[in-house]
C-alpha positions, 0 to 999 in steps of 0.5 A, a space after each residue: 426527672 426532677 429526683 437526678 436535678 434535685 438530688 432528694 426523693 420523692 419524700 425529700 430526702 438526700 438521694 444514694 448510689 448504694 455506696 454512699 447510702 449504705 455508708 450512712 447506715 453506717 454510722 449508727 453506733 450503739 454508745 454504751 452509758 452510766 450515770 454519774 457516780 454509777 460506774 457498774 450500771 451502765 446500758 447501752 443506746 444506739 443514737 437517734 438514728 438520722 431522717 435516711 437511716 430511718 427511711 432505709 429500716 423503714 423500708 426494711 422492716 422493723 426486723 433489720 432496724 433491731 438486728 441490726 442493733 441487737 450484732 452491734 451490741 454482740 
């Protein structure tokens, strides 16, 4: 019952409902950037995931994170 009272998981991350977890995962973005003076040399990189996003992807397996990034790259 500690989790209910503290609203934290056993590893001290914020507890989420499925809706808030999915909403939080949806904020992971794919950014396209280029170097100054080199606009034609752009590259894509994902934003740094939050601790909750990292744990969710860890629980789903690394393939899930790679799949999400590939779908975002489209």
